[in-house]
Backbone as JSON, one array per atom type, in Angstrom:
{
  "sequence": "MAQKMALALHDLSAVGRAGLTQVFAALSAMGHQCVPLPTAVYSSHAGITGFETQDLTDWMRRALGQYQALGLTFDAVLSGFLNTPEQVACVRLAATCKKPDGIVLVDPVMGDNGKLYKICTPELVTQIAELCADADVITPNVTEAAVLLDKPANCVPENIQEAKNWVQELCARYGAHTILTGFGDTDTVQTLCGQGERVTVIQNPRIGAYYPGTGDLFAAVVLGALLNGHTLPQAAQCAADFVCDCIRQTAAQHTQPQWGVLLEPQLRRLWNV",
  "N": [[105.44, 127.35, 135.57], [107.97, 125.79, 133.77], [109.38, 127.13, 130.74], [108.63, 125.75, 127.67], [110.15, 124.02, 124.85], [110.21, 123.82, 121.56], [111.02, 122.09, 118.6], [110.82, 122.92, 115.22], [110.4, 121.73, 112.02], [110.15, 122.85, 108.98], [109.0, 124.49, 105.95], [110.36, 127.72, 105.1], [108.85, 130.54, 104.22], [109.14, 133.58, 102.9], [107.45, 135.44, 102.12], [103.87, 135.63, 102.3], [102.72, 134.38, 104.27], [103.05, 131.45, 105.51], [104.01, 128.19, 106.42], [106.89, 128.13, 108.43], [106.79, 130.91, 109.31], [104.12, 131.13, 110.33], [104.28, 129.06, 112.14], [106.23, 129.77, 113.91], [105.38, 132.32, 115.07], [102.98, 131.72, 116.23], [103.67, 129.68, 118.17], [105.54, 131.21, 119.76], [103.71, 133.24, 120.63], [102.32, 131.86, 122.55], [103.86, 131.27, 124.57], [105.99, 129.63, 124.31], [109.53, 128.49, 123.43], [110.4, 128.43, 120.08], [112.32, 126.77, 118.03], [113.28, 127.28, 114.97], [113.67, 125.18, 112.21], [114.54, 125.29, 109.12], [113.47, 123.6, 106.19], [113.5, 124.28, 103.66], [114.09, 127.41, 101.91], [111.78, 129.88, 100.82], [111.16, 132.51, 98.48], [108.69, 133.32, 98.34], [105.48, 131.76, 99.33], [104.61, 128.74, 97.64], [102.28, 128.96, 96.07], [102.3, 131.43, 94.99], [103.09, 133.16, 92.07], [106.25, 132.76, 90.51], [108.09, 132.22, 92.5], [111.31, 131.93, 94.36], [113.53, 129.39, 95.35], [115.36, 127.43, 97.72], [116.69, 124.31, 98.6], [117.43, 122.85, 101.6], [118.46, 120.55, 102.71], [121.06, 119.31, 103.31], [122.12, 121.19, 104.97], [120.37, 120.99, 107.08], [120.92, 118.45, 108.23], [123.35, 119.17, 109.31], [122.98, 120.88, 110.95], [121.31, 119.55, 112.93], [123.39, 117.79, 113.68], [124.93, 119.26, 115.38], [123.13, 120.07, 117.31], [122.71, 117.56, 118.51], [125.45, 117.18, 119.39], [125.67, 119.19, 121.28], [123.9, 118.18, 123.14], [121.17, 119.04, 123.09], [117.88, 118.93, 124.03], [114.4, 118.7, 123.37], [110.93, 119.64, 124.03], [108.94, 119.23, 122.31], [108.7, 117.99, 118.84], [108.0, 119.29, 115.79], [106.8, 118.52, 112.6], [106.5, 119.69, 109.34], [106.05, 121.01, 106.15], [107.83, 118.93, 103.81], [110.49, 118.76, 101.45], [111.77, 116.55, 100.29], [112.38, 112.88, 100.21], [114.6, 112.49, 101.52], [114.5, 114.31, 103.77], [112.73, 113.33, 105.35], [114.14, 111.61, 106.93], [115.74, 113.33, 108.25], [113.69, 114.5, 109.92], [113.33, 112.15, 111.55], [115.79, 111.97, 112.72], [115.7, 114.38, 114.16], [113.8, 113.7, 116.01], [115.05, 112.11, 117.8], [116.12, 113.7, 119.58], [114.2, 114.42, 121.19], [112.65, 114.94, 124.37], [111.9, 112.38, 126.87], [109.21, 112.37, 127.51], [108.28, 113.87, 125.58], [106.48, 115.38, 122.72], [105.86, 114.34, 119.55], [104.69, 115.78, 116.69], [103.33, 115.45, 113.65], [102.68, 117.02, 110.72], [101.25, 115.99, 108.02], [101.88, 117.23, 105.3], [100.81, 117.26, 102.11], [99.12, 117.72, 100.3], [96.0, 119.41, 98.93], [92.5, 120.34, 98.75], [91.7, 118.18, 97.21], [93.89, 117.43, 95.6], [97.21, 116.31, 95.15], [100.26, 118.03, 96.06], [102.67, 119.22, 93.52], [105.22, 118.41, 94.15], [105.06, 116.23, 95.55], [106.13, 113.24, 95.2], [105.6, 109.7, 94.48], [107.42, 108.26, 96.14], [108.03, 110.09, 98.29], [105.53, 110.43, 99.36], [105.1, 107.83, 100.36], [107.19, 107.76, 102.27], [106.4, 109.87, 103.98], [103.96, 108.89, 105.08], [105.12, 106.71, 106.38], [106.43, 108.18, 108.18], [104.3, 109.26, 109.71], [103.62, 107.01, 111.26], [105.37, 107.01, 113.28], [104.75, 109.12, 114.84], [103.24, 111.02, 117.51], [100.92, 112.57, 117.39], [98.9, 113.25, 114.6], [98.0, 115.53, 111.91], [96.1, 115.55, 109.33], [94.57, 117.17, 106.54], [91.52, 116.59, 104.76], [92.16, 115.75, 102.09], [94.83, 114.81, 102.43], [94.4, 112.83, 104.44], [92.8, 110.88, 102.95], [94.86, 110.04, 101.16], [96.59, 108.89, 102.97], [95.21, 106.78, 103.65], [95.26, 105.12, 101.56], [93.4, 105.9, 99.56], [92.0, 107.57, 96.55], [93.27, 110.85, 95.94], [91.07, 112.8, 95.71], [88.97, 111.64, 96.97], [86.37, 112.09, 99.36], [84.8, 111.93, 102.59], [81.49, 110.85, 102.83], [79.7, 111.54, 104.73], [79.29, 112.65, 108.23], [79.57, 110.3, 109.83], [81.09, 108.51, 108.31], [83.41, 110.07, 108.05], [84.16, 110.04, 110.7], [84.7, 107.3, 110.88], [87.02, 107.31, 109.08], [88.81, 108.79, 110.6], [89.07, 107.03, 113.05], [90.13, 104.82, 111.61], [92.65, 105.81, 110.68], [93.87, 106.36, 113.19], [94.21, 103.82, 114.17], [95.77, 102.7, 112.11], [98.12, 104.14, 112.15], [98.86, 104.33, 114.69], [98.76, 106.7, 115.96], [97.28, 109.69, 117.52], [94.8, 111.46, 116.09], [93.87, 114.24, 114.1], [91.59, 115.58, 112.11], [91.12, 117.8, 109.61], [89.17, 120.2, 107.81], [86.87, 118.91, 106.92], [83.35, 119.11, 105.96], [80.48, 121.07, 105.11], [78.54, 123.32, 103.05], [77.85, 125.31, 105.0], [79.13, 124.71, 107.48], [82.33, 123.83, 109.08], [83.88, 120.89, 110.07], [86.01, 119.64, 112.55], [87.66, 116.95, 113.36], [88.62, 114.93, 115.99], [90.57, 112.3, 116.95], [91.13, 109.78, 119.31], [92.09, 106.83, 119.49], [89.41, 104.85, 119.45], [87.7, 106.73, 120.19], [86.06, 109.68, 119.09], [85.99, 112.92, 118.95], [83.99, 115.67, 117.8], [84.24, 118.84, 116.47], [82.83, 121.9, 115.69], [82.75, 124.53, 113.45], [81.82, 127.72, 111.89], [81.6, 127.97, 108.38], [83.6, 130.13, 106.65], [83.71, 130.97, 103.96], [85.91, 131.53, 102.47], [89.24, 131.05, 101.25], [92.54, 130.52, 102.32], [96.06, 130.17, 101.98], [98.25, 128.35, 104.23], [96.88, 127.91, 106.56], [96.59, 125.42, 107.5], [99.14, 125.15, 108.58], [99.15, 126.85, 110.58], [97.1, 125.88, 112.17], [98.19, 123.36, 113.12], [100.33, 124.36, 114.62], [99.11, 125.82, 116.77], [97.66, 123.74, 117.97], [99.8, 122.24, 118.81], [101.0, 124.08, 120.66], [98.99, 124.37, 122.51], [98.82, 121.78, 123.48], [101.32, 121.53, 124.76], [100.97, 123.42, 126.72], [99.36, 122.06, 128.52], [96.9, 121.34, 127.88], [94.18, 119.01, 127.04], [93.93, 116.84, 124.12], [91.38, 117.08, 122.57], [90.77, 119.75, 123.64], [92.92, 121.23, 122.68], [92.47, 120.98, 119.95], [90.14, 122.13, 119.69], [90.91, 124.8, 120.4], [92.71, 125.46, 118.29], [90.97, 125.22, 116.08], [88.94, 127.16, 116.6], [90.69, 129.43, 116.56], [91.87, 129.63, 114.09], [89.56, 129.86, 112.55], [88.71, 132.37, 113.56], [90.66, 133.94, 112.51], [90.5, 133.77, 109.72], [88.03, 134.79, 109.39], [88.39, 137.45, 110.31], [90.21, 138.19, 108.33], [88.93, 137.88, 105.96], [87.01, 139.97, 106.12], [88.56, 142.05, 105.81], [88.98, 142.02, 102.96], [91.35, 141.39, 101.66], [93.99, 140.11, 99.27], [93.65, 136.74, 98.9], [95.98, 135.04, 98.51], [98.07, 136.29, 100.18], [97.8, 135.28, 102.48], [96.33, 134.6, 105.81], [95.61, 137.42, 108.05], [97.42, 137.29, 110.38], [98.91, 138.59, 112.44], [97.43, 140.69, 113.97], [95.84, 139.08, 115.48], [97.24, 137.57, 117.24], [97.54, 138.11, 120.07], [95.26, 136.89, 121.33], [96.09, 134.24, 121.81], [97.76, 134.35, 124.04], [96.79, 133.49, 126.6], [96.12, 130.96, 126.1]],
  "CA": [[105.75, 126.19, 134.61], [109.13, 126.01, 132.99], [109.15, 127.39, 129.32], [108.69, 124.64, 126.76], [110.99, 124.28, 123.7], [109.78, 122.95, 120.34], [111.91, 122.06, 117.23], [109.93, 122.91, 114.1], [111.03, 121.54, 110.81], [109.14, 123.36, 108.01], [109.63, 125.6, 105.06], [110.29, 129.24, 105.47], [108.34, 131.34, 103.13], [109.31, 134.95, 103.28], [106.09, 136.23, 101.65], [102.64, 134.83, 102.03], [102.36, 133.8, 105.68], [102.88, 130.05, 105.45], [105.13, 127.54, 107.05], [107.49, 128.47, 109.69], [106.43, 132.18, 109.94], [102.96, 130.92, 111.14], [104.48, 128.25, 113.33], [107.12, 130.55, 114.95], [104.55, 133.4, 115.58], [101.95, 131.11, 116.97], [104.24, 129.02, 119.41], [106.01, 132.36, 120.63], [102.71, 134.04, 121.37], [101.7, 130.92, 123.47], [104.83, 131.26, 125.54], [107.05, 128.67, 123.96], [110.58, 128.83, 122.65], [110.24, 127.73, 118.88], [113.58, 126.63, 117.31], [113.0, 126.93, 113.57], [114.8, 124.36, 111.33], [113.8, 125.28, 107.72], [113.57, 122.46, 105.32], [113.86, 124.94, 102.5], [113.6, 128.76, 102.06], [111.19, 130.38, 99.57], [110.92, 134.04, 98.37], [107.22, 133.43, 98.76], [105.04, 130.38, 99.39], [104.61, 128.09, 96.29], [101.07, 129.45, 95.43], [102.54, 132.7, 94.37], [103.88, 132.98, 90.88], [107.68, 133.27, 90.35], [108.89, 132.07, 93.73], [112.52, 131.4, 94.16], [113.63, 128.41, 96.56], [116.66, 126.71, 98.09], [116.66, 123.21, 99.55], [118.42, 123.05, 102.9], [118.57, 119.2, 103.33], [122.34, 119.06, 103.74], [122.25, 122.08, 106.05], [119.57, 120.46, 108.13], [121.72, 117.32, 108.83], [124.7, 119.48, 109.96], [122.42, 121.67, 112.22], [120.94, 118.56, 113.85], [124.47, 117.21, 114.36], [125.31, 120.44, 116.27], [122.29, 119.97, 118.33], [123.14, 116.41, 119.2], [126.66, 117.34, 120.09], [125.25, 120.15, 122.35], [122.96, 117.61, 124.09], [119.83, 119.82, 123.24], [116.68, 118.18, 124.06], [113.19, 119.38, 123.01], [109.7, 119.19, 124.48], [108.18, 118.74, 121.15], [109.17, 118.11, 117.48], [106.91, 119.43, 114.79], [107.1, 118.33, 111.2], [105.44, 120.11, 108.43], [106.14, 120.72, 104.74], [109.17, 118.36, 103.54], [110.76, 118.72, 100.08], [112.49, 115.31, 99.66], [112.47, 111.71, 101.11], [115.75, 112.74, 102.62], [114.19, 115.21, 104.79], [111.89, 112.61, 106.37], [115.09, 110.97, 107.68], [116.02, 114.5, 109.28], [112.76, 114.44, 111.11], [113.57, 111.09, 112.44], [116.94, 112.49, 113.51], [115.34, 115.26, 115.13], [112.95, 112.98, 117.01], [115.96, 111.39, 118.69], [116.43, 114.95, 120.47], [113.05, 114.79, 121.99], [112.69, 114.46, 125.75], [111.12, 111.04, 127.01], [107.85, 112.67, 127.72], [107.95, 114.94, 124.7], [105.54, 115.22, 121.59], [106.11, 114.37, 117.88], [103.44, 116.12, 115.9], [103.53, 115.4, 112.04], [101.54, 117.58, 109.81], [101.66, 115.42, 106.69], [101.78, 118.29, 104.21], [100.97, 116.58, 100.83], [98.11, 118.33, 99.11], [94.73, 120.01, 99.47], [91.48, 120.38, 97.8], [91.51, 116.88, 96.37], [95.06, 117.18, 94.67], [98.51, 116.33, 95.75], [101.26, 119.12, 95.35], [103.46, 118.68, 92.53], [106.57, 117.85, 94.68], [104.92, 114.92, 96.25], [106.35, 112.07, 94.45], [105.18, 108.47, 95.22], [108.43, 107.98, 97.25], [107.86, 111.01, 99.29], [104.21, 110.09, 100.0], [105.34, 106.66, 101.1], [108.03, 108.19, 103.45], [105.48, 110.61, 105.04], [103.08, 107.84, 105.65], [105.79, 105.94, 107.43], [106.73, 109.2, 109.32], [103.15, 109.41, 110.54], [103.53, 105.85, 112.2], [106.42, 107.48, 114.29], [104.19, 110.39, 115.55], [102.22, 111.0, 118.73], [99.77, 113.29, 116.8], [99.0, 113.73, 113.13], [96.91, 116.53, 111.5], [95.96, 115.66, 107.97], [93.25, 117.49, 105.98], [90.83, 115.49, 104.09], [92.94, 115.27, 101.07], [95.96, 113.97, 103.02], [93.94, 111.6, 105.03], [92.6, 110.01, 101.79], [96.13, 109.41, 100.63], [97.1, 108.06, 103.92], [94.26, 105.45, 103.84], [95.37, 104.62, 100.2], [92.27, 106.25, 98.74], [92.31, 108.58, 95.7], [93.34, 112.08, 96.76], [89.98, 113.49, 95.67], [87.92, 111.05, 97.79], [86.03, 112.65, 100.69], [83.81, 111.24, 103.45], [80.17, 111.19, 102.5], [78.88, 112.14, 105.85], [80.08, 112.61, 109.46], [79.92, 108.9, 110.33], [82.24, 108.11, 107.47], [84.54, 111.01, 108.48], [84.61, 109.43, 112.02], [85.47, 106.06, 110.49], [88.34, 107.54, 108.62], [89.59, 109.02, 111.94], [89.42, 105.74, 113.67], [91.09, 103.99, 110.97], [94.05, 106.36, 110.77], [94.47, 106.09, 114.58], [94.52, 102.33, 114.14], [96.68, 102.31, 111.1], [99.5, 104.91, 112.3], [99.12, 104.42, 116.01], [98.81, 108.18, 116.58], [96.23, 110.38, 117.78], [94.53, 111.96, 114.71], [92.93, 115.37, 114.01], [91.21, 115.61, 110.72], [90.69, 119.05, 109.28], [88.57, 120.51, 106.5], [85.7, 118.28, 106.44], [82.23, 119.87, 106.21], [79.56, 121.36, 104.05], [78.6, 124.81, 102.57], [77.75, 126.14, 106.11], [80.0, 124.49, 108.53], [83.67, 122.95, 109.07], [84.1, 120.01, 111.13], [87.36, 119.02, 112.92], [87.52, 115.46, 114.08], [89.75, 114.63, 116.99], [90.51, 110.91, 117.31], [92.0, 109.09, 120.31], [91.76, 105.46, 119.25], [87.85, 104.66, 119.02], [86.96, 107.92, 120.57], [86.37, 110.75, 118.29], [85.34, 114.22, 119.09], [83.69, 116.62, 116.65], [84.38, 120.2, 116.69], [82.11, 122.55, 114.55], [82.87, 126.04, 113.19], [80.98, 128.22, 110.66], [82.43, 128.05, 107.16], [83.61, 131.56, 106.33], [83.61, 131.0, 102.55], [87.23, 132.17, 101.86], [90.46, 130.1, 101.38], [93.71, 131.1, 102.51], [97.03, 129.27, 102.3], [98.95, 128.39, 105.34], [96.01, 127.94, 107.73], [96.92, 124.13, 108.09], [100.38, 125.14, 109.3], [98.79, 127.71, 111.79], [96.34, 124.97, 113.05], [99.07, 122.39, 113.64], [101.27, 125.01, 115.64], [98.24, 126.15, 117.87], [97.5, 122.41, 118.55], [100.93, 121.83, 119.59], [101.19, 125.08, 121.65], [97.9, 124.16, 123.47], [99.2, 120.54, 124.25], [102.44, 121.94, 125.58], [100.47, 124.09, 127.85], [98.67, 121.24, 129.37], [95.4, 121.08, 127.24], [93.85, 117.77, 126.39], [94.08, 116.76, 122.77], [90.18, 117.71, 122.16], [90.74, 121.25, 123.89], [93.98, 121.76, 121.72], [91.87, 120.91, 118.62], [89.26, 123.32, 119.8], [91.58, 126.2, 120.47], [93.18, 125.8, 117.12], [89.94, 125.41, 115.18], [88.44, 128.42, 116.9], [91.57, 130.63, 116.39], [91.91, 129.68, 112.61], [88.33, 130.41, 112.06], [88.59, 133.8, 113.69], [91.71, 134.53, 111.68], [89.87, 133.68, 108.43], [86.83, 135.68, 109.47], [88.95, 138.82, 110.24], [90.95, 138.54, 107.07], [87.8, 138.04, 104.92], [86.43, 141.31, 106.49], [89.39, 143.21, 105.17], [89.1, 141.98, 101.54], [92.71, 141.35, 101.19], [94.17, 139.15, 98.42], [93.97, 135.45, 99.48], [97.49, 134.67, 98.26], [99.01, 136.8, 101.07], [97.51, 134.47, 103.83], [95.45, 135.28, 106.93], [96.1, 138.48, 108.78], [97.61, 136.56, 111.67], [99.56, 139.28, 113.58], [96.6, 141.39, 115.17], [95.13, 138.15, 116.41], [98.12, 136.82, 118.21], [97.19, 138.34, 121.3], [94.34, 135.82, 121.53], [96.79, 133.21, 122.05], [98.61, 134.55, 125.17], [96.41, 132.75, 127.6], [95.74, 129.6, 125.83]],
  "C": [[106.93, 126.69, 133.78], [108.62, 126.33, 131.47], [109.49, 126.11, 128.58], [109.51, 125.01, 125.5], [110.54, 123.4, 122.64], [110.73, 123.22, 119.19], [110.85, 121.95, 116.07], [110.62, 122.88, 112.8], [109.79, 121.73, 109.64], [109.84, 124.23, 107.09], [109.44, 126.98, 105.58], [110.11, 130.03, 104.17], [108.44, 132.87, 103.5], [108.06, 135.78, 103.06], [105.0, 135.33, 101.54], [102.14, 134.22, 103.19], [101.95, 132.39, 105.63], [104.18, 129.37, 106.19], [105.61, 128.07, 108.43], [107.09, 130.06, 110.23], [105.21, 132.06, 110.72], [103.34, 130.26, 112.29], [105.19, 129.08, 114.55], [106.23, 131.65, 115.81], [103.55, 132.9, 116.62], [102.63, 130.5, 118.35], [104.86, 129.92, 120.33], [104.82, 132.9, 121.38], [102.13, 133.19, 122.52], [102.8, 130.59, 124.54], [105.93, 130.26, 125.42], [108.38, 129.23, 123.22], [110.45, 127.89, 121.31], [111.74, 127.88, 118.28], [113.32, 126.26, 115.94], [114.13, 126.28, 112.89], [114.19, 124.3, 109.97], [114.3, 124.13, 106.84], [113.94, 123.05, 103.89], [113.49, 126.45, 102.65], [113.06, 129.03, 100.71], [111.04, 131.81, 99.56], [109.57, 134.21, 98.8], [106.63, 132.1, 98.75], [104.76, 129.88, 97.73], [103.39, 128.32, 95.47], [101.22, 130.67, 94.91], [103.56, 132.66, 93.32], [105.28, 133.46, 90.96], [108.5, 133.13, 91.51], [110.28, 131.52, 93.47], [112.65, 130.53, 95.47], [115.05, 127.93, 96.55], [116.44, 125.66, 99.08], [117.74, 123.23, 100.56], [118.61, 121.52, 103.52], [119.89, 118.91, 103.96], [122.66, 119.86, 105.05], [121.63, 121.51, 107.31], [120.25, 119.29, 108.95], [122.81, 117.97, 109.74], [124.15, 120.17, 111.24], [121.94, 120.63, 113.38], [122.08, 117.89, 114.6], [124.95, 118.02, 115.32], [124.51, 120.23, 117.49], [122.33, 118.77, 119.3], [124.48, 116.62, 120.01], [126.42, 118.21, 121.19], [124.56, 119.42, 123.59], [121.66, 118.38, 124.33], [118.81, 118.68, 123.26], [115.45, 119.07, 124.02], [111.85, 118.63, 123.7], [108.77, 118.66, 123.53], [109.16, 118.9, 119.84], [107.94, 118.26, 116.68], [107.48, 119.43, 113.35], [106.06, 118.71, 110.38], [106.01, 119.89, 106.87], [107.75, 120.09, 104.47], [109.23, 118.25, 101.92], [111.06, 117.36, 99.38], [112.27, 114.17, 100.76], [113.58, 111.9, 102.17], [115.5, 113.51, 103.89], [113.26, 114.38, 105.81], [113.02, 112.02, 107.32], [115.66, 112.2, 108.64], [115.03, 114.56, 110.32], [113.02, 113.45, 112.08], [114.75, 111.24, 113.4], [116.69, 113.47, 114.57], [114.47, 114.72, 116.31], [113.81, 112.32, 118.12], [116.32, 112.49, 119.6], [115.22, 115.13, 121.37], [113.12, 114.29, 123.41], [111.78, 113.17, 125.81], [109.73, 111.21, 126.97], [107.37, 113.72, 126.68], [106.89, 114.46, 123.61], [106.14, 115.25, 120.28], [104.82, 114.63, 117.29], [103.89, 116.21, 114.34], [102.31, 115.94, 111.4], [101.79, 117.05, 108.37], [101.3, 116.14, 105.42], [101.95, 117.64, 102.76], [100.05, 117.17, 99.91], [96.92, 119.03, 99.87], [93.68, 120.17, 98.42], [91.39, 119.29, 96.74], [92.7, 116.75, 95.27], [96.32, 117.21, 95.56], [99.19, 117.62, 95.15], [102.19, 118.51, 94.37], [104.72, 118.02, 93.07], [106.32, 116.7, 95.41], [104.77, 113.86, 95.36], [105.89, 110.91, 95.22], [106.08, 108.08, 96.37], [108.22, 108.71, 98.34], [106.51, 110.75, 99.97], [104.38, 108.91, 100.79], [106.15, 107.08, 102.45], [107.26, 108.96, 104.52], [104.6, 109.77, 105.59], [103.85, 107.06, 106.75], [106.19, 106.83, 108.62], [105.59, 109.2, 110.3], [103.12, 108.23, 111.65], [104.68, 106.22, 113.39], [105.89, 108.62, 115.14], [103.31, 110.06, 116.69], [100.88, 111.45, 118.12], [99.9, 113.56, 115.33], [97.85, 114.63, 112.92], [96.64, 116.54, 110.19], [94.57, 116.33, 107.74], [92.69, 116.51, 105.39], [91.48, 114.91, 102.97], [94.1, 114.27, 101.51], [95.47, 112.63, 103.83], [93.36, 110.53, 104.08], [93.81, 109.23, 101.41], [96.72, 108.43, 101.67], [96.32, 106.89, 104.21], [94.25, 104.77, 102.52], [94.11, 104.77, 99.38], [92.75, 107.32, 97.7], [92.33, 109.97, 96.35], [91.99, 113.09, 96.73], [88.69, 112.94, 96.31], [87.58, 111.93, 98.99], [84.94, 111.77, 101.25], [82.53, 111.67, 102.98], [79.4, 111.75, 103.54], [79.85, 112.08, 107.28], [80.41, 111.31, 109.94], [80.98, 108.39, 109.62], [83.47, 108.78, 107.74], [85.05, 110.35, 109.9], [85.31, 107.99, 111.78], [86.9, 106.3, 109.99], [89.28, 107.93, 109.86], [90.03, 107.97, 112.64], [90.33, 104.89, 113.02], [92.4, 104.52, 110.8], [94.7, 106.25, 112.1], [94.98, 104.7, 114.68], [95.82, 102.11, 113.4], [97.99, 102.88, 111.54], [99.68, 104.89, 113.83], [99.3, 105.72, 116.75], [97.5, 108.71, 116.82], [95.98, 111.27, 116.39], [93.54, 113.1, 114.75], [92.74, 115.62, 112.6], [90.6, 116.97, 110.56], [89.95, 119.27, 107.94], [87.48, 119.89, 106.04], [84.48, 119.1, 106.83], [81.38, 120.08, 105.02], [79.56, 122.89, 103.63], [78.49, 125.74, 103.86], [78.76, 125.9, 107.32], [81.35, 123.68, 108.29], [83.7, 122.05, 110.23], [85.57, 119.55, 111.33], [87.25, 117.84, 113.92], [88.69, 115.15, 114.76], [89.75, 113.25, 117.39], [91.59, 110.49, 118.37], [91.64, 107.64, 120.29], [90.16, 105.53, 118.69], [87.22, 105.93, 119.33], [87.18, 109.0, 119.68], [85.45, 111.97, 118.58], [85.11, 115.16, 117.99], [83.65, 117.92, 117.1], [83.78, 121.0, 115.41], [82.37, 124.12, 114.62], [82.11, 126.49, 112.03], [82.24, 128.35, 109.59], [82.47, 129.48, 106.69], [83.36, 131.84, 104.7], [84.81, 131.69, 101.9], [88.35, 131.09, 102.23], [91.69, 130.79, 101.43], [95.01, 129.96, 102.58], [97.78, 129.35, 103.66], [98.13, 128.12, 106.6], [96.3, 126.4, 108.31], [98.19, 124.21, 108.9], [99.99, 125.81, 110.64], [98.09, 126.74, 112.65], [97.19, 124.06, 113.76], [99.94, 123.07, 114.85], [100.26, 125.35, 116.78], [98.05, 124.81, 118.66], [98.66, 122.11, 119.44], [101.25, 122.78, 120.75], [100.23, 124.77, 122.92], [98.4, 122.88, 124.21], [100.39, 120.78, 125.15], [102.03, 122.77, 126.76], [99.56, 123.34, 128.74], [97.25, 120.91, 128.88], [95.31, 119.59, 126.8], [93.77, 117.81, 124.81], [92.58, 117.47, 122.08], [90.21, 119.19, 122.47], [91.76, 121.8, 123.07], [93.26, 121.9, 120.47], [90.98, 122.07, 118.6], [89.76, 124.57, 119.71], [92.06, 126.41, 119.09], [92.09, 126.05, 115.98], [89.18, 126.82, 115.27], [89.35, 129.61, 116.41], [91.78, 130.74, 114.82], [90.74, 130.13, 112.09], [88.2, 131.84, 112.32], [89.56, 134.57, 112.82], [91.19, 134.74, 110.31], [88.74, 134.76, 108.36], [87.31, 137.25, 109.45], [89.58, 139.22, 109.1], [89.8, 138.94, 106.01], [87.2, 139.52, 104.98], [87.35, 142.46, 105.81], [89.63, 143.22, 103.61], [90.46, 141.98, 100.97], [92.95, 140.11, 100.07], [94.56, 137.69, 99.15], [95.3, 134.92, 99.46], [98.34, 135.05, 99.41], [98.72, 136.07, 102.5], [96.71, 135.19, 104.75], [96.26, 136.35, 107.54], [96.32, 138.1, 110.17], [98.05, 137.6, 112.71], [98.48, 139.91, 114.52], [95.7, 140.42, 115.91], [95.96, 137.34, 117.42], [97.94, 136.99, 119.72], [96.23, 137.37, 122.04], [95.0, 134.57, 122.2], [97.56, 133.2, 123.51], [98.15, 133.79, 126.45], [95.8, 131.41, 127.34], [96.51, 128.72, 126.44]]
}
């Protein structure tokens, strides 16, 4: 099978294992060429005090202009953390470089744990929601799903049936396959994979540790598995299992959570996915 090429629009955090460092590593381990297009560079991810950052919106436009001039086409376009509404337009421009049978995966990075990130203005939230309607697959966590459904950010489904209803509503509203992450209880985490009315539930043990960047890693593994020919439920299962194992192995090492999961020793597990 010919090697697949994915264009990834995401933040590049030098320290902390989040954003493009996760995406690039996972897609490469799965045999794909990842073309990283940073939306911004960070000295560390934004959860680490004292970070320095530089917005790259203007550079993104010029880079995409070069790719169009070169006639480059991509098997997939992945959208992650976006700093400004203008970067949503960059994602749409990137999607014009997608092959006819390619995949647009939008990870609507807006918040977590019941709160929106400070950078998420109402305008940016609206633009990201509109971008979801252009996607083939979206991967919101529970907080982001609530916002996409016009609910308060701290709203959560009361039970698994309500979570399924959320997924079905997201599929209907945005016309995209939907993978909902982060739902569960004290013992388990459920990942719900929706294809229209059909919803598959994937269950993993809750490790009891929180690390930034796991959503970025999850979306990358989903995309890599799809590019390798897996079905959407299979891809979601691969990603959920891999992230769970990364969290488990990291928790056993008792490292500081702010540095993210210890991804590198686990990458070999993605070679044959």
